[in-house]
SELO-944089 format. One record per atom (N, C-alpha, C, CB): atom name; chain; x, y, z. Coordinates in pm, whole numbers, always signed. Glycine has a CB too. Example, Ala and Ser with C-alpha at 12.3 -4.5 7.8 and 13.67 -1.06 7.14 Angstrom:
N|A|+1319|-569|+780 .
CA|A|+1230|-450|+780 .
C|A|+1320|-330|+780 .
CB|A|+1131|-447|+905 .
N|A|+1285|-225|+708 .
CA|A|+1367|-106|+714 .
C|A|+1290|+3|+787 .
CB|A|+1408|-60|+572 .
This chain:
N|A|+83|-118|+0 .
CA|A|+0|+0|+0 .
C|A|+88|+125|+0 .
CB|A|-94|-1|+120 .
N|A|+47|+225|-75 .
CA|A|+126|+347|-86 .
C|A|+132|+423|+46 .
CB|A|+67|+436|-195 .
N|A|+20|+428|+118 .
CA|A|+18|+498|+247 .
C|A|+114|+438|+348 .
CB|A|-120|+497|+304 .
N|A|+132|+307|+342 .
CA|A|+224|+240|+433 .
C|A|+368|+281|+402 .
CB|A|+209|+88|+423 .
N|A|+398|+302|+275 .
CA|A|+533|+341|+236 .
C|A|+561|+487|+271 .
CB|A|+553|+319|+85 .
N|A|+461|+573|+256 .
CA|A|+484|+716|+279 .
C|A|+460|+757|+424 .
CB|A|+396|+798|+189 .
N|A|+354|+710|+486 .
CA|A|+320|+750|+623 .
C|A|+360|+646|+727 .
CB|A|+171|+774|+632 .
N|A|+383|+524|+686 .
CA|A|+415|+416|+779 .
C|A|+529|+448|+874 .
CB|A|+449|+295|+703 .
N|A|+644|+498|+822 .
CA|A|+754|+529|+914 .
C|A|+718|+631|+1021 .
CB|A|+872|+579|+836 .
N|A|+633|+728|+987 .
CA|A|+593|+828|+1085 .
C|A|+502|+767|+1193 .
CB|A|+521|+944|+1016 .
N|A|+419|+671|+1155 .
CA|A|+335|+602|+1252 .
C|A|+419|+518|+1347 .
CB|A|+231|+513|+1182 .
N|A|+523|+455|+1293 .
CA|A|+614|+377|+1377 .
C|A|+686|+469|+1474 .
CB|A|+717|+298|+1291 .
N|A|+730|+585|+1426 .
CA|A|+797|+680|+1513 .
C|A|+704|+730|+1622 .
CB|A|+851|+797|+1432 .
N|A|+579|+757|+1588 .
CA|A|+481|+802|+1689 .
C|A|+462|+696|+1796 .
CB|A|+346|+834|+1622 .
N|A|+452|+569|+1755 .
CA|A|+437|+460|+1852 .
C|A|+561|+448|+1939 .
CB|A|+410|+326|+1780 .
N|A|+679|+461|+1878 .
CA|A|+804|+454|+1955 .
C|A|+812|+569|+2055 .
CB|A|+926|+458|+1859 .
N|A|+769|+686|+2015 .
CA|A|+768|+800|+2109 .
C|A|+669|+776|+2223 .
CB|A|+731|+929|+2035 .
N|A|+552|+724|+2190 .
CA|A|+449|+699|+2291 .
C|A|+499|+601|+2397 .
CB|A|+322|+645|+2225 .
N|A|+569|+496|+2353 .
CA|A|+618|+393|+2446 .
C|A|+759|+421|+2496 .
CB|A|+614|+258|+2379 .
N|A|+813|+541|+2468 .
CA|A|+946|+582|+2514 .
C|A|+1059|+490|+2468 .
CB|A|+947|+590|+2664 .
N|A|+1044|+433|+2351 .
CA|A|+1146|+342|+2298 .
C|A|+1278|+416|+2277 .
CB|A|+1099|+279|+2166 .
N|A|+1272|+535|+2219 .
CA|A|+1395|+609|+2193 .
C|A|+1466|+643|+2323 .
CB|A|+1366|+736|+2114 .
N|A|+1392|+689|+2423 .
CA|A|+1453|+722|+2553 .
C|A|+1517|+599|+2617 .
CB|A|+1349|+782|+2648 .
N|A|+1445|+488|+2615 .
CA|A|+1494|+367|+2679 .
C|A|+1616|+307|+2608 .
CB|A|+1384|+264|+2684 .
N|A|+1618|+315|+2475 .
CA|A|+1726|+251|+2400 .
C|A|+1838|+345|+2357 .
CB|A|+1670|+185|+2279 .
N|A|+1803|+470|+2325 .
CA|A|+1901|+557|+2262 .
C|A|+1926|+688|+2337 .
CB|A|+1857|+588|+2124 .
N|A|+1861|+709|+2449 .
CA|A|+1880|+834|+2523 .
C|A|+1818|+952|+2450 .
CB|A|+2027|+859|+2547 .
N|A|+1898|+1052|+2418 .
CA|A|+1848|+1172|+2352 .
C|A|+1835|+1157|+2201 .
CB|A|+1938|+1287|+2383 .
N|A|+1886|+1051|+2144 .
CA|A|+1882|+1032|+1999 .
C|A|+1744|+985|+1955 .
CB|A|+1989|+930|+1954 .
N|A|+1708|+1021|+1832 .
CA|A|+1583|+973|+1774 .
C|A|+1599|+969|+1622 .
CB|A|+1463|+1063|+1815 .
N|A|+1514|+898|+1555 .
CA|A|+1518|+887|+1409 .
C|A|+1382|+840|+1360 .
CB|A|+1631|+790|+1363 .
N|A|+1361|+850|+1231 .
CA|A|+1240|+798|+1169 .
C|A|+1276|+665|+1105 .
CB|A|+1180|+898|+1063 .
N|A|+1224|+554|+1156 .
CA|A|+1258|+423|+1101 .
C|A|+1200|+406|+961 .
CB|A|+1207|+310|+1195 .
N|A|+1285|+375|+864 .
CA|A|+1239|+363|+726 .
C|A|+1256|+222|+670 .
CB|A|+1313|+460|+638 .
N|A|+1318|+133|+745 .
CA|A|+1339|-3|+700 .
C|A|+1249|-97|+778 .
CB|A|+1487|-45|+715 .
N|A|+1169|-172|+707 .
CA|A|+1083|-272|+772 .
C|A|+1164|-398|+799 .
CB|A|+958|-304|+685 .
N|A|+1139|-458|+912 .
CA|A|+1206|-582|+948 .
C|A|+1106|-696|+946 .
CB|A|+1274|-571|+1087 .
N|A|+1150|-810|+900 .
CA|A|+1067|-930|+903 .
C|A|+1132|-1026|+1002 .
CB|A|+1053|-995|+758 .
N|A|+1081|-1026|+1125 .
CA|A|+1139|-1106|+1233 .
C|A|+1041|-1215|+1270 .
CB|A|+1174|-1018|+1356 .
N|A|+1092|-1339|+1273 .
CA|A|+1009|-1454|+1309 .
C|A|+1084|-1543|+1406 .
CB|A|+967|-1534|+1183 .
N|A|+1010|-1604|+1495 .
CA|A|+1067|-1694|+1594 .
C|A|+994|-1828|+1589 .
CB|A|+1060|-1634|+1735 .
N|A|+1063|-1928|+1639 .
CA|A|+1004|-2061|+1654 .
C|A|+1023|-2104|+1799 .
CB|A|+1069|-2163|+1555 .
N|A|+932|-2184|+1847 .
CA|A|+946|-2235|+1984 .
C|A|+1048|-2348|+1989 .
CB|A|+811|-2284|+2037 .
N|A|+1089|-2396|+1873 .
CA|A|+1185|-2505|+1867 .
C|A|+1120|-2642|+1869 .
CB|A|+1281|-2495|+1980 .
N|A|+988|-2647|+1888 .
CA|A|+917|-2773|+1889 .
C|A|+883|-2815|+1746 .
CB|A|+789|-2763|+1975 .
N|A|+884|-2943|+1724 .
CA|A|+852|-2996|+1591 .
C|A|+706|-2966|+1556 .
CB|A|+878|-3148|+1586 .
N|A|+680|-2933|+1430 .
CA|A|+545|-2901|+1379 .
C|A|+484|-2778|+1443 .
CB|A|+454|-3019|+1399 .
N|A|+565|-2693|+1503 .
CA|A|+515|-2572|+1567 .
C|A|+509|-2459|+1463 .
CB|A|+606|-2532|+1687 .
N|A|+404|-2382|+1468 .
CA|A|+389|-2268|+1378 .
C|A|+481|-2156|+1425 .
CB|A|+241|-2219|+1371 .
N|A|+548|-2089|+1330 .
CA|A|+636|-1980|+1369 .
C|A|+556|-1859|+1414 .
CB|A|+728|-1942|+1254 .
N|A|+617|-1778|+1499 .
CA|A|+555|-1657|+1549 .
C|A|+622|-1539|+1482 .
CB|A|+568|-1647|+1704 .
N|A|+543|-1455|+1418 .
CA|A|+596|-1338|+1350 .
C|A|+582|-1217|+1440 .
CB|A|+525|-1316|+1215 .
N|A|+683|-1131|+1441 .
CA|A|+682|-1010|+1522 .
C|A|+617|-898|+1441 .
CB|A|+826|-971|+1566 .
N|A|+514|-840|+1497 .
CA|A|+445|-725|+1438 .
C|A|+459|-609|+1533 .
CB|A|+294|-756|+1410 .
N|A|+427|-491|+1487 .
CA|A|+433|-374|+1575 .
C|A|+330|-389|+1686 .
CB|A|+408|-243|+1494 .
N|A|+380|-402|+1807 .
CA|A|+290|-402|+1921 .
C|A|+241|-537|+1969 .
CB|A|+177|-321|+1891 .
N|A|+273|-647|+1900 .
CA|A|+221|-773|+1950 .
C|A|+306|-823|+2066 .
CB|A|+217|-877|+1839 .
N|A|+243|-899|+2152 .
CA|A|+310|-955|+2269 .
C|A|+342|-1101|+2241 .
CB|A|+223|-940|+2398 .
N|A|+466|-1140|+2268 .
CA|A|+510|-1277|+2242 .
C|A|+564|-1335|+2372 .
CB|A|+619|-1281|+2128 .
N|A|+514|-1452|+2405 .
CA|A|+557|-1518|+2528 .
C|A|+698|-1577|+2509 .
CB|A|+456|-1630|+2568 .
N|A|+777|-1585|+2616 .
CA|A|+912|-1641|+2605 .
C|A|+915|-1782|+2545 .
CB|A|+977|-1644|+2741 .
N|A|+815|-1862|+2573 .
CA|A|+813|-1999|+2519 .
C|A|+797|-2002|+2367 .
CB|A|+700|-2079|+2583 .
N|A|+753|-1888|+2309 .
CA|A|+732|-1881|+2165 .
C|A|+856|-1834|+2089 .
CB|A|+617|-1789|+2135 .
N|A|+961|-1792|+2159 .
CA|A|+1076|-1731|+2093 .
C|A|+1207|-1798|+2128 .
CB|A|+1084|-1585|+2128 .
N|A|+1207|-1926|+2137 .
CA|A|+1328|-1998|+2172 .
C|A|+1430|-2002|+2060 .
CB|A|+1295|-2136|+2214 .
N|A|+1384|-1990|+1937 .
CA|A|+1476|-2001|+1823 .
C|A|+1435|-1900|+1716 .
CB|A|+1476|-2146|+1764 .
N|A|+1532|-1813|+1674 .
CA|A|+1501|-1716|+1569 .
C|A|+1514|-1785|+1434 .
CB|A|+1595|-1592|+1576 .
N|A|+1426|-1749|+1344 .
CA|A|+1428|-1804|+1209 .
C|A|+1493|-1699|+1119 .
CB|A|+1284|-1842|+1159 .
N|A|+1599|-1735|+1053 .
CA|A|+1668|-1642|+964 .
C|A|+1593|-1629|+834 .
CB|A|+1812|-1688|+938 .
N|A|+1568|-1506|+794 .
CA|A|+1493|-1480|+671 .
C|A|+1589|-1432|+565 .
CB|A|+1380|-1377|+694 .
């Protein structure tokens, strides 16, 4: 979607500001994130569905035992 490409980074920055991500991770530094990441984890169990990381989703520790390289 075109809106996701043009406005998406600003929405991510707004969410990061709201949750104090920049303060917690970078101190006084801030930026507008322009690169999307595709991060997925596996619990390591056989036949287990992978868990994909989205903006704002909560993932239990048992779901992220093994990162899947994309």
